[in-house]
C-alpha positions as CSV (number, residue, x, y, z in Angstrom):
1,M,50.5,39.6,-49.6
2,D,53.6,37.5,-50.5
3,F,54.4,34.0,-49.5
4,R,56.4,34.9,-46.4
5,Q,53.8,37.4,-45.1
6,R,51.0,34.8,-45.6
7,T,53.0,32.1,-43.8
8,R,53.9,34.4,-40.9
9,H,50.2,35.4,-40.6
10,E,49.1,31.8,-40.5
11,I,51.7,30.9,-37.8
12,T,50.9,33.9,-35.7
13,R,47.1,33.2,-36.0
14,N,47.5,29.6,-34.9
15,V,49.7,30.7,-31.9
16,R,47.2,33.3,-30.8
17,I,44.2,31.0,-31.0
18,T,46.0,28.2,-29.2
19,A,47.0,30.6,-26.4
20,A,43.5,32.0,-26.2
21,G,41.9,28.6,-26.1
22,F,44.4,27.4,-23.4
23,A,43.8,30.5,-21.3
24,Q,40.1,30.1,-21.5
25,E,40.1,26.4,-20.5
26,L,42.7,27.1,-17.7
27,V,40.4,29.7,-16.1
28,K,37.4,27.4,-16.4
29,T,39.3,24.6,-14.7
30,A,40.5,26.7,-11.8
31,V,37.0,28.2,-11.3
32,A,35.4,24.7,-11.3
33,S,37.9,23.6,-8.7
34,L,37.1,26.5,-6.4
35,Q,33.3,25.9,-7.0
36,R,33.6,22.3,-5.9
37,A,35.4,23.4,-2.7
38,A,32.9,26.1,-2.0
39,V,30.0,23.6,-1.9
40,S,31.7,21.0,0.1
41,D,33.4,20.7,3.5
42,S,36.8,19.9,2.2
43,D,39.6,22.0,0.9
44,P,40.3,22.4,-2.8
45,D,41.7,19.2,-4.3
46,V,45.1,20.6,-5.4
47,A,46.3,17.2,-6.8
48,R,43.2,16.9,-9.0
49,L,43.6,20.5,-10.2
50,F,47.2,19.8,-11.1
51,D,46.2,16.7,-13.1
52,E,43.5,18.6,-14.9
53,V,46.0,21.4,-15.8
54,D,48.5,18.8,-17.0
55,A,45.8,17.3,-19.2
56,L,45.1,20.8,-20.6
57,V,48.8,21.4,-21.4
58,D,48.9,18.0,-23.2
59,R,45.8,18.8,-25.1
60,F,46.8,22.2,-26.3
61,R,50.4,21.1,-27.0
62,S,48.7,18.6,-29.4
63,H,46.5,21.3,-30.9
64,H,49.6,23.4,-31.6
65,R,51.5,20.5,-33.2
66,E,48.6,19.4,-35.3
67,L,47.9,22.9,-36.5
68,S,51.5,23.4,-37.5
69,N,51.5,20.0,-39.4
70,A,48.3,20.9,-41.2
71,R,49.7,24.2,-42.3
72,V,52.7,22.5,-43.8
73,L,50.6,19.8,-45.5
74,R,48.4,22.5,-47.1
75,R,51.3,23.9,-49.0
76,G,50.6,21.6,-51.9
77,N,47.1,23.2,-52.3
78,R,48.5,26.7,-53.0
79,L,48.8,26.1,-56.8
80,A,46.1,23.4,-57.1
81,R,43.2,25.6,-55.8
82,P,42.6,28.9,-57.6
83,P,40.9,31.6,-55.6
84,E,37.1,31.4,-55.6
85,P,35.4,34.4,-57.3
86,G,33.2,35.1,-54.2
87,V,36.1,35.4,-51.7
88,P,36.6,39.0,-50.4
89,E,39.9,40.6,-51.4
90,P,41.4,40.6,-47.8
91,A,40.9,36.8,-47.5
92,R,41.8,35.9,-51.1
93,P,45.5,35.1,-50.3
94,F,44.3,32.3,-48.0
95,S,41.6,30.8,-50.3
96,Y,43.9,27.8,-51.1
97,V,43.1,26.5,-47.6
98,G,39.7,25.3,-48.5
99,P,36.2,26.3,-49.7
100,Y,35.2,29.8,-48.5
101,F,32.6,29.7,-45.7
102,G,31.9,33.3,-44.9
103,A,32.8,36.6,-43.2
104,Y,31.9,37.4,-39.5
105,S,32.4,40.1,-37.0
106,D,33.9,37.8,-34.3
107,F,34.1,34.1,-33.2
108,D,30.6,34.3,-31.6
109,A,29.1,35.3,-35.0
110,F,31.2,32.7,-36.8
111,A,30.1,29.9,-34.4
112,R,26.4,30.8,-35.0
113,G,27.0,30.8,-38.7
114,A,28.6,27.3,-38.6
115,L,25.6,26.1,-36.6
116,G,23.1,27.7,-39.0
117,F,21.5,29.2,-35.9
118,T,20.5,32.9,-35.4
119,G,18.1,32.6,-32.4
120,R,18.8,32.5,-28.7
121,V,20.9,29.7,-27.2
122,H,21.3,28.5,-23.7
123,P,22.8,31.2,-21.6
124,R,25.7,29.0,-20.6
125,T,26.7,28.5,-24.2
126,D,30.1,30.1,-24.9
127,M,29.8,30.7,-28.6
128,A,33.2,32.4,-28.9
129,G,34.7,29.4,-27.2
130,I,33.0,27.1,-29.7
131,G,34.4,29.2,-32.5
132,L,37.9,28.8,-31.1
133,D,37.4,25.0,-30.8
134,M,36.4,24.7,-34.4
135,H,39.7,26.3,-35.5
136,L,41.8,24.3,-33.0
137,Q,40.1,21.0,-34.0
138,R,40.5,21.9,-37.7
139,H,36.8,21.7,-38.6
140,F,37.4,25.2,-40.1
141,W,40.3,27.5,-40.6
142,T,39.9,31.2,-39.8
143,V,41.9,34.4,-40.6
144,E,41.3,37.9,-39.3
145,R,42.0,40.8,-41.6
146,E,41.1,44.4,-41.1
147,G,38.8,43.6,-38.2
148,T,36.8,40.9,-40.0
149,L,37.0,37.1,-39.4
150,Y,37.0,35.0,-42.5
151,A,36.3,31.3,-42.4
152,F,37.2,28.4,-44.7
153,R,36.0,24.8,-44.5
154,L,38.6,22.1,-44.1
155,G,38.4,18.5,-45.3
156,D,35.4,18.9,-47.6
157,E,34.3,20.5,-50.8
158,G,30.9,21.8,-49.6
159,G,27.6,20.1,-50.3
160,E,27.3,17.1,-47.9
161,G,30.0,18.5,-45.7
162,E,27.8,21.4,-44.6
163,A,25.5,19.0,-42.8
164,Q,28.5,17.1,-41.4
165,Q,30.0,20.3,-40.1
166,A,26.8,21.3,-38.4
167,E,26.5,17.9,-36.7
168,Q,30.2,18.1,-35.6
169,V,29.5,21.5,-34.0
170,R,26.4,20.2,-32.2
171,R,28.5,17.3,-30.8
172,L,31.1,19.7,-29.7
173,L,28.6,21.8,-27.8
174,R,27.1,18.8,-26.1
175,A,30.5,17.5,-25.1
176,R,31.5,20.9,-23.7
177,F,28.3,21.6,-21.7
178,G,26.4,18.4,-21.3
179,D,23.2,20.4,-20.9
180,D,19.8,19.3,-22.3
181,G,19.1,23.0,-23.0
182,I,21.8,23.0,-25.7
183,D,20.0,20.3,-27.7
184,E,16.7,22.1,-27.3
185,A,18.2,25.3,-28.6
186,L,19.9,23.9,-31.7
187,P,18.5,22.8,-35.0
188,V,18.0,19.2,-35.9
189,Y,19.4,18.0,-39.3
190,A,16.5,16.4,-41.2
191,G,18.3,15.3,-44.3
192,K,19.0,16.3,-48.0
193,F,16.1,16.9,-50.3
194,S,15.5,18.2,-53.8
195,S,13.0,20.8,-52.4
196,V,11.1,21.9,-49.3
197,T,8.1,20.3,-50.8
198,E,9.8,16.9,-50.9
199,F,10.9,17.4,-47.2
200,V,7.3,18.2,-46.1
201,R,5.9,15.2,-47.9
202,D,8.5,13.0,-46.3
203,F,7.9,14.6,-42.9
204,L,4.2,14.1,-43.0
205,W,4.2,10.6,-44.3
206,K,6.2,9.4,-41.3
207,L,3.4,10.6,-39.0
208,P,0.2,8.7,-38.2
209,F,-2.1,10.7,-40.5
210,P,-4.5,8.6,-42.7
211,T,-3.4,8.3,-46.3
212,W,-6.7,9.6,-47.6
213,L,-6.0,12.9,-45.8
214,L,-2.3,13.2,-46.8
215,I,-2.9,12.9,-50.5
216,H,-5.0,16.1,-50.3
217,V,-2.4,18.2,-48.3
218,D,-1.0,21.2,-50.1
219,V,2.6,20.4,-49.2
220,T,4.0,23.4,-51.2
221,T,2.0,25.9,-49.1
222,L,2.8,24.0,-45.9
223,G,6.5,24.2,-46.7
224,Y,6.3,27.9,-47.4
225,E,4.6,28.5,-44.1
226,W,7.1,26.4,-42.1
227,S,9.9,28.4,-43.7
228,V,8.3,31.8,-43.0
229,D,7.5,31.0,-39.3
230,R,11.1,29.8,-39.0
231,S,10.3,26.2,-38.0
232,I,12.8,25.0,-40.7
233,F,15.7,26.5,-42.6
234,T,17.8,25.2,-45.5
235,L,21.4,25.2,-46.8
236,A,22.4,24.6,-50.4
237,A,23.7,21.1,-51.0
238,G,24.8,21.3,-54.6
239,E,23.3,19.5,-57.6
240,G,20.0,21.4,-57.1
241,K,19.5,19.9,-53.6
242,M,19.3,21.3,-50.1
243,H,20.0,20.3,-46.5
244,V,17.0,20.9,-44.3
245,F,17.3,21.7,-40.6
246,I,14.4,21.8,-38.1
247,R,14.5,24.6,-35.5
248,R,11.3,23.4,-33.8
249,D,8.6,20.9,-34.4
250,P,6.5,22.5,-37.2
251,L,3.3,20.8,-35.8
252,S,3.8,22.6,-32.4
253,H,3.3,26.1,-33.8
254,W,0.1,27.7,-32.7
255,R,-0.8,28.7,-36.3
256,Y,-0.4,25.1,-37.6
257,R,-3.2,23.8,-39.8
258,L,-3.2,21.2,-42.5
259,P,-4.1,23.2,-45.7
260,V,-6.2,20.8,-47.7
């Protein structure tokens, strides 16, 4: 893929995602207006609807402009960043964009990957919409080639950025839905540790267990059990460290025992 083809593909991609995101929000806005009218005695508030649509137009016009500006600014990276060895061949022409994040079947799968979450989420959660938002707000850059969506991180070099990206996505979900069920379904970032054992030790020593008991706890075995029962999961953080996320309180699991 030469320079012109790559540039054309980027421009077309951004236009399609901007149009898709705008259409999705426009439908939601119209439906919300009709729902408000349906549960009240008044007619639809047309003036409010027009104001909301105007705000959407301004928002997505801004997205379109900022994506175009970001594409131009990234041109300086094309020679500075050689392709990463792990980038699949179809996505390699775009590897100058940023660190490669992964390949996914669609935006739904991509959003789950960015969250580090594979379980069930609240039924109102529009994961595909979240994936679109992450591209529009330039947390990630995506490209679709041969039916596969490839994602690249923007604005970081991996490591600490992985935890920051996950937290940004969780804030995005809460802002979009405002539902406590979202928080309950998502993982909690616990911090960066040199090992799962270090995390377990830190986790337990913050709890009101007596010291004489904690010094006898087999934290290595406990960390293994929490990983196996999917109470926690980790992401590589570089320099031999890892980010730890908590899916559910490990102490709430029915199998939980302190192995001493």
